mmCIF file of the N, C-alpha and C atoms, coordinates in Angstrom:
data_MODEL
# 
_entry.id   MODEL 
# 
loop_
_atom_site.group_PDB 
_atom_site.id 
_atom_site.type_symbol 
_atom_site.label_atom_id 
_atom_site.label_alt_id 
_atom_site.label_comp_id 
_atom_site.label_asym_id 
_atom_site.label_entity_id 
_atom_site.label_seq_id 
_atom_site.pdbx_PDB_ins_code 
_atom_site.Cartn_x 
_atom_site.Cartn_y 
_atom_site.Cartn_z 
_atom_site.occupancy 
_atom_site.B_iso_or_equiv 
_atom_site.pdbx_formal_charge 
_atom_site.auth_seq_id 
_atom_site.auth_comp_id 
_atom_site.auth_asym_id 
_atom_site.auth_atom_id 
_atom_site.pdbx_PDB_model_num 
ATOM 1   N N  . MET A 1 1  ? 0.823   -1.184 0.000  1.00 0.00 ? 1  MET A N  1 
ATOM 2   C CA . MET A 1 1  ? 0.000   0.000  0.000  1.00 0.00 ? 1  MET A CA 1 
ATOM 3   C C  . MET A 1 1  ? 0.875   1.258  0.000  1.00 0.00 ? 1  MET A C  1 
ATOM 4   N N  . ALA A 1 2  ? 1.953   1.229  0.766  1.00 0.00 ? 2  ALA A N  1 
ATOM 5   C CA . ALA A 1 2  ? 2.830   2.404  0.820  1.00 0.00 ? 2  ALA A CA 1 
ATOM 6   C C  . ALA A 1 2  ? 3.396   2.736  -0.556 1.00 0.00 ? 2  ALA A C  1 
ATOM 7   N N  . ASP A 1 3  ? 3.783   1.715  -1.298 1.00 0.00 ? 3  ASP A N  1 
ATOM 8   C CA . ASP A 1 3  ? 4.304   1.947  -2.647 1.00 0.00 ? 3  ASP A CA 1 
ATOM 9   C C  . ASP A 1 3  ? 3.263   2.625  -3.531 1.00 0.00 ? 3  ASP A C  1 
ATOM 10  N N  . GLN A 1 4  ? 2.032   2.191  -3.424 1.00 0.00 ? 4  GLN A N  1 
ATOM 11  C CA . GLN A 1 4  ? 0.963   2.771  -4.237 1.00 0.00 ? 4  GLN A CA 1 
ATOM 12  C C  . GLN A 1 4  ? 0.719   4.229  -3.891 1.00 0.00 ? 4  GLN A C  1 
ATOM 13  N N  . LEU A 1 5  ? 0.982   4.611  -2.639 1.00 0.00 ? 5  LEU A N  1 
ATOM 14  C CA . LEU A 1 5  ? 0.773   5.984  -2.195 1.00 0.00 ? 5  LEU A CA 1 
ATOM 15  C C  . LEU A 1 5  ? 2.027   6.844  -2.309 1.00 0.00 ? 5  LEU A C  1 
ATOM 16  N N  . GLY A 1 6  ? 3.128   6.235  -2.702 1.00 0.00 ? 6  GLY A N  1 
ATOM 17  C CA . GLY A 1 6  ? 4.371   6.981  -2.814 1.00 0.00 ? 6  GLY A CA 1 
ATOM 18  C C  . GLY A 1 6  ? 5.046   7.238  -1.482 1.00 0.00 ? 6  GLY A C  1 
ATOM 19  N N  . ILE A 1 7  ? 4.748   6.431  -0.496 1.00 0.00 ? 7  ILE A N  1 
ATOM 20  C CA . ILE A 1 7  ? 5.360   6.559  0.828  1.00 0.00 ? 7  ILE A CA 1 
ATOM 21  C C  . ILE A 1 7  ? 6.643   5.738  0.831  1.00 0.00 ? 7  ILE A C  1 
ATOM 22  N N  . HIS A 1 8  ? 7.764   6.382  1.178  1.00 0.00 ? 8  HIS A N  1 
ATOM 23  C CA . HIS A 1 8  ? 9.059   5.722  1.099  1.00 0.00 ? 8  HIS A CA 1 
ATOM 24  C C  . HIS A 1 8  ? 9.615   5.296  2.451  1.00 0.00 ? 8  HIS A C  1 
ATOM 25  N N  . GLU A 1 9  ? 9.130   5.876  3.519  1.00 0.00 ? 9  GLU A N  1 
ATOM 26  C CA . GLU A 1 9  ? 9.614   5.518  4.855  1.00 0.00 ? 9  GLU A CA 1 
ATOM 27  C C  . GLU A 1 9  ? 8.467   4.923  5.660  1.00 0.00 ? 9  GLU A C  1 
ATOM 28  N N  . ILE A 1 10 ? 8.699   3.756  6.228  1.00 0.00 ? 10 ILE A N  1 
ATOM 29  C CA . ILE A 1 10 ? 7.687   3.081  7.038  1.00 0.00 ? 10 ILE A CA 1 
ATOM 30  C C  . ILE A 1 10 ? 8.365   2.613  8.322  1.00 0.00 ? 10 ILE A C  1 
ATOM 31  N N  . TYR A 1 11 ? 7.712   2.820  9.441  1.00 0.00 ? 11 TYR A N  1 
ATOM 32  C CA . TYR A 1 11 ? 8.208   2.355  10.726 1.00 0.00 ? 11 TYR A CA 1 
ATOM 33  C C  . TYR A 1 11 ? 7.119   1.486  11.337 1.00 0.00 ? 11 TYR A C  1 
ATOM 34  N N  . ALA A 1 12 ? 7.433   0.225  11.580 1.00 0.00 ? 12 ALA A N  1 
ATOM 35  C CA . ALA A 1 12 ? 6.453   -0.714 12.112 1.00 0.00 ? 12 ALA A CA 1 
ATOM 36  C C  . ALA A 1 12 ? 7.014   -1.414 13.347 1.00 0.00 ? 12 ALA A C  1 
ATOM 37  N N  . ASN A 1 13 ? 6.109   -1.981 14.133 1.00 0.00 ? 13 ASN A N  1 
ATOM 38  C CA . ASN A 1 13 ? 6.485   -2.744 15.327 1.00 0.00 ? 13 ASN A CA 1 
ATOM 39  C C  . ASN A 1 13 ? 7.354   -1.921 16.279 1.00 0.00 ? 13 ASN A C  1 
ATOM 40  N N  . CYS A 1 14 ? 7.006   -0.652 16.453 1.00 0.00 ? 14 CYS A N  1 
ATOM 41  C CA . CYS A 1 14 ? 7.762   0.248  17.317 1.00 0.00 ? 14 CYS A CA 1 
ATOM 42  C C  . CYS A 1 14 ? 7.170   0.266  18.720 1.00 0.00 ? 14 CYS A C  1 
ATOM 43  N N  . LEU A 1 15 ? 8.020   0.473  19.691 1.00 0.00 ? 15 LEU A N  1 
ATOM 44  C CA . LEU A 1 15 ? 7.585   0.691  21.063 1.00 0.00 ? 15 LEU A CA 1 
ATOM 45  C C  . LEU A 1 15 ? 7.066   2.124  21.183 1.00 0.00 ? 15 LEU A C  1 
ATOM 46  N N  . PRO A 1 16 ? 6.266   2.409  22.217 1.00 0.00 ? 16 PRO A N  1 
ATOM 47  C CA . PRO A 1 16 ? 5.736   3.778  22.370 1.00 0.00 ? 16 PRO A CA 1 
ATOM 48  C C  . PRO A 1 16 ? 6.826   4.847  22.370 1.00 0.00 ? 16 PRO A C  1 
ATOM 49  N N  . GLU A 1 17 ? 7.944   4.587  23.044 1.00 0.00 ? 17 GLU A N  1 
ATOM 50  C CA . GLU A 1 17 ? 9.014   5.586  23.086 1.00 0.00 ? 17 GLU A CA 1 
ATOM 51  C C  . GLU A 1 17 ? 9.682   5.756  21.720 1.00 0.00 ? 17 GLU A C  1 
ATOM 52  N N  . ASP A 1 18 ? 9.712   4.691  20.910 1.00 0.00 ? 18 ASP A N  1 
ATOM 53  C CA . ASP A 1 18 ? 10.251  4.802  19.550 1.00 0.00 ? 18 ASP A CA 1 
ATOM 54  C C  . ASP A 1 18 ? 9.363   5.702  18.694 1.00 0.00 ? 18 ASP A C  1 
ATOM 55  N N  . LYS A 1 19 ? 8.057   5.564  18.865 1.00 0.00 ? 19 LYS A N  1 
ATOM 56  C CA . LYS A 1 19 ? 7.102   6.380  18.106 1.00 0.00 ? 19 LYS A CA 1 
ATOM 57  C C  . LYS A 1 19 ? 7.276   7.859  18.466 1.00 0.00 ? 19 LYS A C  1 
ATOM 58  N N  . LEU A 1 20 ? 7.383   8.137  19.757 1.00 0.00 ? 20 LEU A N  1 
ATOM 59  C CA . LEU A 1 20 ? 7.570   9.521  20.196 1.00 0.00 ? 20 LEU A CA 1 
ATOM 60  C C  . LEU A 1 20 ? 8.885   10.090 19.668 1.00 0.00 ? 20 LEU A C  1 
ATOM 61  N N  . ARG A 1 21 ? 9.941   9.306  19.730 1.00 0.00 ? 21 ARG A N  1 
ATOM 62  C CA . ARG A 1 21 ? 11.252  9.758  19.263 1.00 0.00 ? 21 ARG A CA 1 
ATOM 63  C C  . ARG A 1 21 ? 11.214  10.082 17.771 1.00 0.00 ? 21 ARG A C  1 
ATOM 64  N N  . GLN A 1 22 ? 10.545  9.257  16.994 1.00 0.00 ? 22 GLN A N  1 
ATOM 65  C CA . GLN A 1 22 ? 10.464  9.483  15.553 1.00 0.00 ? 22 GLN A CA 1 
ATOM 66  C C  . GLN A 1 22 ? 9.654   10.746 15.243 1.00 0.00 ? 22 GLN A C  1 
ATOM 67  N N  . ILE A 1 23 ? 8.534   10.915 15.924 1.00 0.00 ? 23 ILE A N  1 
ATOM 68  C CA . ILE A 1 23 ? 7.708   12.108 15.726 1.00 0.00 ? 23 ILE A CA 1 
ATOM 69  C C  . ILE A 1 23 ? 8.498   13.359 16.099 1.00 0.00 ? 23 ILE A C  1 
ATOM 70  N N  . GLU A 1 24 ? 9.189   13.316 17.231 1.00 0.00 ? 24 GLU A N  1 
ATOM 71  C CA . GLU A 1 24 ? 9.980   14.467 17.668 1.00 0.00 ? 24 GLU A CA 1 
ATOM 72  C C  . GLU A 1 24 ? 11.084  14.807 16.665 1.00 0.00 ? 24 GLU A C  1 
ATOM 73  N N  . SER A 1 25 ? 11.707  13.794 16.065 1.00 0.00 ? 25 SER A N  1 
ATOM 74  C CA . SER A 1 25 ? 12.772  14.072 15.101 1.00 0.00 ? 25 SER A CA 1 
ATOM 75  C C  . SER A 1 25 ? 12.208  14.770 13.863 1.00 0.00 ? 25 SER A C  1 
ATOM 76  N N  . TYR A 1 26 ? 11.046  14.367 13.419 1.00 0.00 ? 26 TYR A N  1 
ATOM 77  C CA . TYR A 1 26 ? 10.416  15.042 12.280 1.00 0.00 ? 26 TYR A CA 1 
ATOM 78  C C  . TYR A 1 26 ? 10.005  16.461 12.653 1.00 0.00 ? 26 TYR A C  1 
ATOM 79  N N  . GLN A 1 27 ? 9.451   16.633 13.837 1.00 0.00 ? 27 GLN A N  1 
ATOM 80  C CA . GLN A 1 27 ? 9.017   17.967 14.264 1.00 0.00 ? 27 GLN A CA 1 
ATOM 81  C C  . GLN A 1 27 ? 10.209  18.907 14.429 1.00 0.00 ? 27 GLN A C  1 
ATOM 82  N N  . THR A 1 28 ? 11.314  18.397 14.937 1.00 0.00 ? 28 THR A N  1 
ATOM 83  C CA . THR A 1 28 ? 12.527  19.201 15.084 1.00 0.00 ? 28 THR A CA 1 
ATOM 84  C C  . THR A 1 28 ? 13.029  19.674 13.718 1.00 0.00 ? 28 THR A C  1 
ATOM 85  N N  . ALA A 1 29 ? 12.801  18.843 12.708 1.00 0.00 ? 29 ALA A N  1 
ATOM 86  C CA . ALA A 1 29 ? 13.201  19.197 11.338 1.00 0.00 ? 29 ALA A CA 1 
ATOM 87  C C  . ALA A 1 29 ? 12.180  20.109 10.665 1.00 0.00 ? 29 ALA A C  1 
ATOM 88  N N  . GLY A 1 30 ? 11.146  20.517 11.401 1.00 0.00 ? 30 GLY A N  1 
ATOM 89  C CA . GLY A 1 30 ? 10.155  21.438 10.862 1.00 0.00 ? 30 GLY A CA 1 
ATOM 90  C C  . GLY A 1 30 ? 9.030   20.782 10.077 1.00 0.00 ? 30 GLY A C  1 
ATOM 91  N N  . ARG A 1 31 ? 8.883   19.475 10.216 1.00 0.00 ? 31 ARG A N  1 
ATOM 92  C CA . ARG A 1 31 ? 7.841   18.764 9.479  1.00 0.00 ? 31 ARG A CA 1 
ATOM 93  C C  . ARG A 1 31 ? 6.623   18.540 10.368 1.00 0.00 ? 31 ARG A C  1 
ATOM 94  N N  . GLN A 1 32 ? 5.466   18.483 9.749  1.00 0.00 ? 32 GLN A N  1 
ATOM 95  C CA . GLN A 1 32 ? 4.234   18.181 10.467 1.00 0.00 ? 32 GLN A CA 1 
ATOM 96  C C  . GLN A 1 32 ? 3.943   16.694 10.311 1.00 0.00 ? 32 GLN A C  1 
ATOM 97  N N  . VAL A 1 33 ? 3.557   16.064 11.407 1.00 0.00 ? 33 VAL A N  1 
ATOM 98  C CA . VAL A 1 33 ? 3.388   14.619 11.439 1.00 0.00 ? 33 VAL A CA 1 
ATOM 99  C C  . VAL A 1 33 ? 1.937   14.252 11.679 1.00 0.00 ? 33 VAL A C  1 
ATOM 100 N N  . CYS A 1 34 ? 1.454   13.287 10.910 1.00 0.00 ? 34 CYS A N  1 
ATOM 101 C CA . CYS A 1 34 ? 0.147   12.682 11.143 1.00 0.00 ? 34 CYS A CA 1 
ATOM 102 C C  . CYS A 1 34 ? 0.405   11.262 11.625 1.00 0.00 ? 34 CYS A C  1 
ATOM 103 N N  . MET A 1 35 ? -0.129  10.915 12.778 1.00 0.00 ? 35 MET A N  1 
ATOM 104 C CA . MET A 1 35 ? 0.038   9.583  13.365 1.00 0.00 ? 35 MET A CA 1 
ATOM 105 C C  . MET A 1 35 ? -1.303  8.868  13.319 1.00 0.00 ? 35 MET A C  1 
ATOM 106 N N  . ILE A 1 36 ? -1.284  7.621  12.899 1.00 0.00 ? 36 ILE A N  1 
ATOM 107 C CA . ILE A 1 36 ? -2.490  6.799  12.887 1.00 0.00 ? 36 ILE A CA 1 
ATOM 108 C C  . ILE A 1 36 ? -2.247  5.607  13.796 1.00 0.00 ? 36 ILE A C  1 
ATOM 109 N N  . GLY A 1 37 ? -3.169  5.353  14.710 1.00 0.00 ? 37 GLY A N  1 
ATOM 110 C CA . GLY A 1 37 ? -3.011  4.231  15.629 1.00 0.00 ? 37 GLY A CA 1 
ATOM 111 C C  . GLY A 1 37 ? -4.329  3.787  16.206 1.00 0.00 ? 37 GLY A C  1 
ATOM 112 N N  . ASN A 1 38 ? -4.278  2.669  16.944 1.00 0.00 ? 38 ASN A N  1 
ATOM 113 C CA . ASN A 1 38 ? -5.522  2.146  17.510 1.00 0.00 ? 38 ASN A CA 1 
ATOM 114 C C  . ASN A 1 38 ? -5.378  1.566  18.910 1.00 0.00 ? 38 ASN A C  1 
ATOM 115 N N  . GLY A 1 39 ? -4.207  1.608  19.481 1.00 0.00 ? 39 GLY A N  1 
ATOM 116 C CA . GLY A 1 39 ? -4.022  0.966  20.772 1.00 0.00 ? 39 GLY A CA 1 
ATOM 117 C C  . GLY A 1 39 ? -3.573  1.906  21.858 1.00 0.00 ? 39 GLY A C  1 
ATOM 118 N N  . ILE A 1 40 ? -3.565  1.384  23.074 1.00 0.00 ? 40 ILE A N  1 
ATOM 119 C CA . ILE A 1 40 ? -3.123  2.162  24.226 1.00 0.00 ? 40 ILE A CA 1 
ATOM 120 C C  . ILE A 1 40 ? -1.691  2.645  24.019 1.00 0.00 ? 40 ILE A C  1 
ATOM 121 N N  . ASN A 1 41 ? -0.839  1.793  23.429 1.00 0.00 ? 41 ASN A N  1 
ATOM 122 C CA . ASN A 1 41 ? 0.555   2.188  23.226 1.00 0.00 ? 41 ASN A CA 1 
ATOM 123 C C  . ASN A 1 41 ? 0.717   3.272  22.157 1.00 0.00 ? 41 ASN A C  1 
ATOM 124 N N  . ASP A 1 42 ? -0.347  3.593  21.431 1.00 0.00 ? 42 ASP A N  1 
ATOM 125 C CA . ASP A 1 42 ? -0.301  4.661  20.430 1.00 0.00 ? 42 ASP A CA 1 
ATOM 126 C C  . ASP A 1 42 ? -0.715  6.018  21.001 1.00 0.00 ? 42 ASP A C  1 
ATOM 127 N N  . ALA A 1 43 ? -1.348  6.044  22.139 1.00 0.00 ? 43 ALA A N  1 
ATOM 128 C CA . ALA A 1 43 ? -1.927  7.279  22.680 1.00 0.00 ? 43 ALA A CA 1 
ATOM 129 C C  . ALA A 1 43 ? -0.916  8.413  22.831 1.00 0.00 ? 43 ALA A C  1 
ATOM 130 N N  . PRO A 1 44 ? 0.271   8.182  23.414 1.00 0.00 ? 44 PRO A N  1 
ATOM 131 C CA . PRO A 1 44 ? 1.215   9.303  23.529 1.00 0.00 ? 44 PRO A CA 1 
ATOM 132 C C  . PRO A 1 44 ? 1.618   9.885  22.171 1.00 0.00 ? 44 PRO A C  1 
ATOM 133 N N  . ALA A 1 45 ? 1.832   9.030  21.187 1.00 0.00 ? 45 ALA A N  1 
ATOM 134 C CA . ALA A 1 45 ? 2.227   9.500  19.856 1.00 0.00 ? 45 ALA A CA 1 
ATOM 135 C C  . ALA A 1 45 ? 1.069   10.197 19.153 1.00 0.00 ? 45 ALA A C  1 
ATOM 136 N N  . LEU A 1 46 ? -0.140  9.708  19.352 1.00 0.00 ? 46 LEU A N  1 
ATOM 137 C CA . LEU A 1 46 ? -1.312  10.366 18.769 1.00 0.00 ? 46 LEU A CA 1 
ATOM 138 C C  . LEU A 1 46 ? -1.445  11.781 19.304 1.00 0.00 ? 46 LEU A C  1 
ATOM 139 N N  . LYS A 1 47 ? -1.160  11.948 20.583 1.00 0.00 ? 47 LYS A N  1 
ATOM 140 C CA . LYS A 1 47 ? -1.248  13.263 21.220 1.00 0.00 ? 47 LYS A CA 1 
ATOM 141 C C  . LYS A 1 47 ? -0.120  14.176 20.755 1.00 0.00 ? 47 LYS A C  1 
ATOM 142 N N  . LYS A 1 48 ? 1.081   13.632 20.569 1.00 0.00 ? 48 LYS A N  1 
ATOM 143 C CA . LYS A 1 48 ? 2.263   14.417 20.194 1.00 0.00 ? 48 LYS A CA 1 
ATOM 144 C C  . LYS A 1 48 ? 2.222   14.885 18.737 1.00 0.00 ? 48 LYS A C  1 
ATOM 145 N N  . ALA A 1 49 ? 1.612   14.092 17.878 1.00 0.00 ? 49 ALA A N  1 
ATOM 146 C CA . ALA A 1 49 ? 1.587   14.404 16.445 1.00 0.00 ? 49 ALA A CA 1 
ATOM 147 C C  . ALA A 1 49 ? 0.777   15.668 16.166 1.00 0.00 ? 49 ALA A C  1 
ATOM 148 N N  . TYR A 1 50 ? 1.071   16.307 15.047 1.00 0.00 ? 50 TYR A N  1 
ATOM 149 C CA . TYR A 1 50 ? 0.308   17.483 14.623 1.00 0.00 ? 50 TYR A CA 1 
ATOM 150 C C  . TYR A 1 50 ? -1.157  17.096 14.436 1.00 0.00 ? 50 TYR A C  1 
ATOM 151 N N  . VAL A 1 51 ? -1.389  15.936 13.841 1.00 0.00 ? 51 VAL A N  1 
ATOM 152 C CA . VAL A 1 51 ? -2.729  15.367 13.716 1.00 0.00 ? 51 VAL A CA 1 
ATOM 153 C C  . VAL A 1 51 ? -2.648  13.909 14.122 1.00 0.00 ? 51 VAL A C  1 
ATOM 154 N N  . GLY A 1 52 ? -3.499  13.502 15.058 1.00 0.00 ? 52 GLY A N  1 
ATOM 155 C CA . GLY A 1 52 ? -3.582  12.107 15.474 1.00 0.00 ? 52 GLY A CA 1 
ATOM 156 C C  . GLY A 1 52 ? -4.899  11.517 15.001 1.00 0.00 ? 52 GLY A C  1 
ATOM 157 N N  . ILE A 1 53 ? -4.821  10.354 14.376 1.00 0.00 ? 53 ILE A N  1 
ATOM 158 C CA . ILE A 1 53 ? -6.021  9.681  13.875 1.00 0.00 ? 53 ILE A CA 1 
ATOM 159 C C  . ILE A 1 53 ? -6.110  8.311  14.535 1.00 0.00 ? 53 ILE A C  1 
ATOM 160 N N  . ALA A 1 54 ? -7.217  8.067  15.229 1.00 0.00 ? 54 ALA A N  1 
ATOM 161 C CA . ALA A 1 54 ? -7.432  6.777  15.885 1.00 0.00 ? 54 ALA A CA 1 
ATOM 162 C C  . ALA A 1 54 ? -8.459  5.970  15.106 1.00 0.00 ? 54 ALA A C  1 
ATOM 163 N N  . MET A 1 55 ? -8.221  4.689  15.059 1.00 0.00 ? 55 MET A N  1 
ATOM 164 C CA . MET A 1 55 ? -9.158  3.767  14.430 1.00 0.00 ? 55 MET A CA 1 
ATOM 165 C C  . MET A 1 55 ? -10.175 3.387  15.506 1.00 0.00 ? 55 MET A C  1 
ATOM 166 N N  . GLY A 1 56 ? -11.228 4.172  15.611 1.00 0.00 ? 56 GLY A N  1 
ATOM 167 C CA . GLY A 1 56 ? -12.175 4.064  16.713 1.00 0.00 ? 56 GLY A CA 1 
ATOM 168 C C  . GLY A 1 56 ? -12.907 2.746  16.837 1.00 0.00 ? 56 GLY A C  1 
ATOM 169 N N  . GLY A 1 57 ? -13.317 2.145  15.743 1.00 0.00 ? 57 GLY A N  1 
ATOM 170 C CA . GLY A 1 57 ? -14.090 0.914  15.807 1.00 0.00 ? 57 GLY A CA 1 
ATOM 171 C C  . GLY A 1 57 ? -13.302 -0.280 16.302 1.00 0.00 ? 57 GLY A C  1 
ATOM 172 N N  . VAL A 1 58 ? -11.982 -0.250 16.105 1.00 0.00 ? 58 VAL A N  1 
ATOM 173 C CA . VAL A 1 58 ? -11.162 -1.390 16.478 1.00 0.00 ? 58 VAL A CA 1 
ATOM 174 C C  . VAL A 1 58 ? -10.121 -1.027 17.538 1.00 0.00 ? 58 VAL A C  1 
ATOM 175 N N  . GLY A 1 59 ? -10.130 0.204  17.985 1.00 0.00 ? 59 GLY A N  1 
ATOM 176 C CA . GLY A 1 59 ? -9.090  0.662  18.897 1.00 0.00 ? 59 GLY A CA 1 
ATOM 177 C C  . GLY A 1 59 ? -9.552  0.810  20.325 1.00 0.00 ? 59 GLY A C  1 
ATOM 178 N N  . SER A 1 60 ? -8.612  1.233  21.147 1.00 0.00 ? 60 SER A N  1 
ATOM 179 C CA . SER A 1 60 ? -8.904  1.442  22.556 1.00 0.00 ? 60 SER A CA 1 
ATOM 180 C C  . SER A 1 60 ? -9.507  2.830  22.771 1.00 0.00 ? 60 SER A C  1 
ATOM 181 N N  . ASP A 1 61 ? -10.247 2.966  23.858 1.00 0.00 ? 61 ASP A N  1 
ATOM 182 C CA . ASP A 1 61 ? -10.857 4.253  24.185 1.00 0.00 ? 61 ASP A CA 1 
ATOM 183 C C  . ASP A 1 61 ? -9.803  5.331  24.429 1.00 0.00 ? 61 ASP A C  1 
ATOM 184 N N  . ILE A 1 62 ? -8.680  4.960  25.030 1.00 0.00 ? 62 ILE A N  1 
ATOM 185 C CA . ILE A 1 62 ? -7.649  5.955  25.316 1.00 0.00 ? 62 ILE A CA 1 
ATOM 186 C C  . ILE A 1 62 ? -7.033  6.490  24.021 1.00 0.00 ? 62 ILE A C  1 
ATOM 187 N N  . ALA A 1 63 ? -6.894  5.647  23.017 1.00 0.00 ? 63 ALA A N  1 
ATOM 188 C CA . ALA A 1 63 ? -6.377  6.117  21.716 1.00 0.00 ? 63 ALA A CA 1 
ATOM 189 C C  . ALA A 1 63 ? -7.361  7.088  21.092 1.00 0.00 ? 63 ALA A C  1 
ATOM 190 N N  . VAL A 1 64 ? -8.640  6.777  21.158 1.00 0.00 ? 64 VAL A N  1 
ATOM 191 C CA . VAL A 1 64 ? -9.663  7.662  20.599 1.00 0.00 ? 64 VAL A CA 1 
ATOM 192 C C  . VAL A 1 64 ? -9.662  8.996  21.332 1.00 0.00 ? 64 VAL A C  1 
ATOM 193 N N  . ASP A 1 65 ? -9.518  8.976  22.655 1.00 0.00 ? 65 ASP A N  1 
ATOM 194 C CA . ASP A 1 65 ? -9.484  10.210 23.438 1.00 0.00 ? 65 ASP A CA 1 
ATOM 195 C C  . ASP A 1 65 ? -8.249  11.051 23.128 1.00 0.00 ? 65 ASP A C  1 
ATOM 196 N N  . ALA A 1 66 ? -7.122  10.412 22.837 1.00 0.00 ? 66 ALA A N  1 
ATOM 197 C CA . ALA A 1 66 ? -5.882  11.141 22.580 1.00 0.00 ? 66 ALA A CA 1 
ATOM 198 C C  . ALA A 1 66 ? -5.823  11.724 21.170 1.00 0.00 ? 66 ALA A C  1 
ATOM 199 N N  . ALA A 1 67 ? -6.585  11.163 20.262 1.00 0.00 ? 67 ALA A N  1 
ATOM 200 C CA . ALA A 1 67 ? -6.512  11.563 18.857 1.00 0.00 ? 67 ALA A CA 1 
ATOM 201 C C  . ALA A 1 67 ? -7.327  12.821 18.579 1.00 0.00 ? 67 ALA A C  1 
ATOM 202 N N  . ASP A 1 68 ? -6.971  13.474 17.475 1.00 0.00 ? 68 ASP A N  1 
ATOM 203 C CA . ASP A 1 68 ? -7.747  14.607 16.987 1.00 0.00 ? 68 ASP A CA 1 
ATOM 204 C C  . ASP A 1 68 ? -8.966  14.138 16.188 1.00 0.00 ? 68 ASP A C  1 
ATOM 205 N N  . ILE A 1 69 ? -8.792  12.996 15.523 1.00 0.00 ? 69 ILE A N  1 
ATOM 206 C CA . ILE A 1 69 ? -9.833  12.435 14.650 1.00 0.00 ? 69 ILE A CA 1 
ATOM 207 C C  . ILE A 1 69 ? -9.997  10.956 14.991 1.00 0.00 ? 69 ILE A C  1 
ATOM 208 N N  . ALA A 1 70 ? -11.222 10.497 15.036 1.00 0.00 ? 70 ALA A N  1 
ATOM 209 C CA . ALA A 1 70 ? -11.483 9.059  15.219 1.00 0.00 ? 70 ALA A CA 1 
ATOM 210 C C  . ALA A 1 70 ? -12.309 8.563  14.051 1.00 0.00 ? 70 ALA A C  1 
ATOM 211 N N  . LEU A 1 71 ? -11.860 7.476  13.451 1.00 0.00 ? 71 LEU A N  1 
ATOM 212 C CA . LEU A 1 71 ? -12.585 6.874  12.320 1.00 0.00 ? 71 LEU A CA 1 
ATOM 213 C C  . LEU A 1 71 ? -13.383 5.686  12.817 1.00 0.00 ? 71 LEU A C  1 
# 
């Protein structure tokens, strides 16, 4: 799917602190980050991102509460 969308960098199977570190590195470089997640371990990164999107139907309540948008 990433190839079809032209996305060249993918980070998977990250710990919560890895997600925060990656978001912070992009923000330090002046980039805006959109984070998509559905679990409790995604909540800090959803909150830190410029836009956080939670998968509401399959995710945890805390992820939905931390996100800007819930699908």
